[in-house]
C-alpha positions in Angstrom: -110.5 0.0 81.4 -109.9 -3.6 80.9 -107.2 -4.8 78.3 -108.7 -6.5 75.5 -108.4 -10.1 74.6 -106.0 -11.1 71.8 -107.9 -11.1 68.5 -105.4 -12.7 66.2 -102.0 -14.0 65.8 -100.2 -13.6 62.4 -97.4 -16.0 62.0 -94.8 -15.6 58.9 -94.2 -18.8 57.2 -91.8 -19.8 54.4 -94.0 -21.9 52.2 -98.0 -21.7 52.6 -98.3 -25.0 50.7 -96.4 -26.9 53.4 -97.8 -24.8 56.7 -101.4 -24.6 55.3 -101.9 -28.6 55.4 -99.9 -29.0 58.7 -102.0 -26.4 60.7 -105.3 -27.8 59.0 -104.6 -31.3 60.4 -103.5 -29.6 63.8 -106.4 -27.3 64.1 -109.0 -29.8 62.6 -110.6 -27.5 60.5 -110.3 -25.5 57.2 -109.1 -22.0 56.7 -111.9 -19.3 56.9 -109.6 -17.0 54.5 -107.2 -17.4 51.9 -106.1 -14.5 49.9 -103.4 -12.5 48.2 -103.1 -8.9 49.4 -102.1 -5.8 47.7 -99.6 -5.3 50.4 -97.2 -8.0 49.2 -98.1 -10.9 51.0 -100.6 -14.2 50.9 -102.3 -15.1 54.0 -104.5 -17.8 55.3 -106.4 -17.7 58.2 -107.8 -20.1 60.7 -110.6 -19.3 63.1 -110.0 -21.1 66.6 -112.6 -22.0 69.3 -113.6 -18.8 71.1 -113.3 -16.6 68.0 -109.5 -15.8 67.8 -107.9 -16.1 64.6 -104.4 -17.5 63.7 -103.2 -16.4 60.5 -100.3 -17.7 58.4 -98.5 -15.2 55.9 -96.0 -15.8 53.2 -94.4 -12.4 52.1 -93.3 -11.7 48.5 -89.9 -10.6 50.0 -88.4 -14.0 50.9 -87.1 -14.7 54.4 -83.6 -14.6 55.6 -81.4 -17.4 55.9 -81.9 -17.6 59.7 -84.8 -19.9 60.8 -87.2 -19.3 63.7 -85.5 -18.9 67.1 -87.2 -17.7 70.3 -83.9 -16.4 71.5 -84.1 -13.5 69.3 -86.0 -10.5 70.2 -89.7 -10.9 69.2 -92.0 -14.0 69.3 -90.9 -16.5 71.9 -94.0 -19.0 71.4 -97.7 -19.0 71.0 -99.5 -21.0 73.5 -103.2 -22.1 73.2 -105.2 -22.5 76.3 -106.3 -25.8 77.7 -108.7 -26.3 80.7 -106.6 -28.7 82.7 -104.1 -31.4 82.4 -106.2 -34.2 81.1 -107.1 -31.9 78.1 -103.1 -31.9 77.5 -103.1 -35.6 77.7 -105.6 -35.8 74.8 -103.3 -33.5 72.9 -100.5 -35.8 73.5 -102.3 -38.5 71.8 -103.3 -36.2 68.9 -100.1 -34.9 68.4 -98.7 -38.5 68.4 -101.5 -39.6 65.7 -100.5 -36.6 63.7 -96.8 -37.6 63.8 -95.8 -34.2 65.3 -92.8 -34.5 67.8 -93.2 -32.6 71.1 -91.4 -32.5 74.5 -94.2 -34.1 76.5 -96.0 -32.6 79.3 -93.9 -30.4 81.4 -95.4 -29.4 85.2 -94.5 -26.3 86.8 -96.0 -24.4 89.8 -97.6 -22.0 87.2 -99.3 -24.6 85.3 -98.4 -27.6 82.7 -97.3 -27.0 79.1 -96.9 -29.3 76.1 -94.5 -27.9 73.5 -94.0 -28.7 70.1 -93.0 -26.7 66.7 -94.5 -26.0 63.2 -92.9 -26.8 59.9 -90.9 -23.5 60.3 -89.7 -24.3 63.7 -92.1 -21.4 65.1 -92.4 -22.7 69.0 -96.1 -23.6 69.8 -97.4 -24.9 73.1 -100.6 -26.2 74.8 -100.9 -24.8 78.3 -103.2 -25.4 81.2 -103.2 -23.7 84.4 -102.5 -25.5 87.8 -105.0 -27.7 89.3 
């Protein structure tokens, strides 16, 4: 039995009024869903190329004092697939144009990555396999 692809990723954010415009600029499209649920949170969802969804959740129960840390148990980072290193180079230009700080392209034997953070400090990456 084949293991299924990831259908969606949901990220908890502190303030949708800050995160939604930031992700809208990064992704380059409007959300496909924006609703308050009966489960105690408001979520906004973006559709990515390939059909996967990325959701931003703001819970009624406020966050703790600690910000995001990839060193805690749980999420380390979310990586978005790029075809090759030249696509990463185009993302460097796009992030620069958007004023989003990043760590530059880092090449390794297993591929190349371009790391950056969202307004809450959640670690994100564009990743390309080795050429």
